[in-house]
C-alpha positions as a printed Julia matrix, in Angstrom:
95×3 Matrix{Float64}:
 -35.7     3.94  -46.9
 -37.64    5.69  -44.84
 -39.38    9.37  -46.09
 -37.5    12.8   -45.79
 -39.35   14.45  -43.76
 -36.76   16.93  -42.61
 -34.88   19.87  -44.04
 -31.08   20.78  -43.15
 -29.86   23.69  -43.47
 -25.79   23.47  -43.81
 -23.11   25.56  -44.58
 -20.01   24.47  -46.63
 -16.85   25.94  -47.46
 -16.5    25.78  -51.27
 -13.65   22.97  -50.9
 -16.36   20.71  -49.04
 -19.48   21.92  -51.53
 -17.13   21.35  -54.65
 -15.96   17.7   -53.25
 -19.47   17.02  -52.6
 -20.37   17.66  -56.05
 -17.55   16.02  -57.37
 -18.45   12.88  -55.83
 -21.86   12.99  -56.85
 -21.29   13.48  -60.12
 -19.27   10.18  -60.66
 -22.02    8.38  -58.42
 -24.91    9.62  -60.75
 -26.52   10.85  -57.43
 -27.74   13.98  -55.21
 -25.04   15.83  -53.16
 -27.91   15.37  -50.7
 -27.56   11.83  -51.16
 -23.73   11.7   -50.43
 -24.42   13.62  -47.1
 -26.99   11.13  -45.94
 -24.83    8.07  -47.36
 -21.86    9.98  -45.27
 -23.81   10.11  -41.75
 -25.08    6.58  -42.46
 -21.26    6.13  -42.48
 -20.26    8.05  -39.8
 -23.0     6.09  -37.77
 -22.36    2.53  -38.96
 -17.8     3.23  -37.8
 -19.48    3.61  -34.26
 -21.29    0.96  -33.91
 -18.71   -1.43  -35.81
 -16.21    0.56  -32.29
 -19.15   -0.57  -30.13
 -18.78   -4.23  -31.74
 -15.2    -4.4   -31.22
 -15.22   -2.68  -27.65
 -17.62   -5.45  -26.74
 -14.79   -8.57  -28.1
 -12.23   -6.99  -26.55
 -13.81   -6.36  -23.05
 -15.22  -10.07  -24.37
 -11.97  -11.33  -24.64
 -10.29   -9.91  -21.58
 -12.63  -11.46  -19.38
 -11.58  -15.28  -21.07
  -7.77  -14.2   -20.91
  -7.91  -12.91  -17.27
  -8.83  -16.74  -16.22
  -6.22  -18.85  -15.36
  -6.13  -22.4   -14.7
  -6.61  -22.53  -10.96
 -10.09  -20.42  -11.53
 -12.99  -22.08  -14.53
 -13.1   -20.45  -17.56
 -16.05  -18.0   -18.07
 -19.02  -20.1   -17.58
 -21.63  -19.59  -20.13
 -23.95  -17.4   -18.92
 -22.15  -14.48  -18.24
 -20.65  -14.31  -21.9
 -24.72  -14.4   -22.29
 -25.29  -11.9   -20.02
 -22.28   -9.57  -21.07
 -23.46  -10.06  -24.76
 -27.01   -8.77  -23.99
 -25.85   -6.15  -21.84
 -23.95   -4.8   -24.42
 -26.45   -5.14  -27.0
 -28.38   -3.41  -25.13
 -26.31   -0.47  -24.81
 -25.39   -0.39  -28.76
 -29.28   -0.31  -29.32
 -29.97    2.64  -27.06
 -27.51    4.17  -28.38
 -28.64    3.37  -31.77
 -32.15    4.8   -30.53
 -30.57    8.38  -30.0
 -29.56    8.73  -33.48
């Protein structure tokens, strides 16, 4: 884990703060740790959606081939996968 070197000021309503405090107490951790975990979970969901979209696009490529055309070449599949991985890495770098 990285060193905590940046401070963030966040304004919350009483209900949200109560929810965070309750969760922190349940987990035996700090409110800050609960917030960091929520941020991590949010970005993980984004990454999962990127992968799911990549899978849908890959399946669409293979499903679009009929019997009169040869199946998608292995090189094409690898190229698409590499491109999607590069997009995911670029997105992660922006986070």
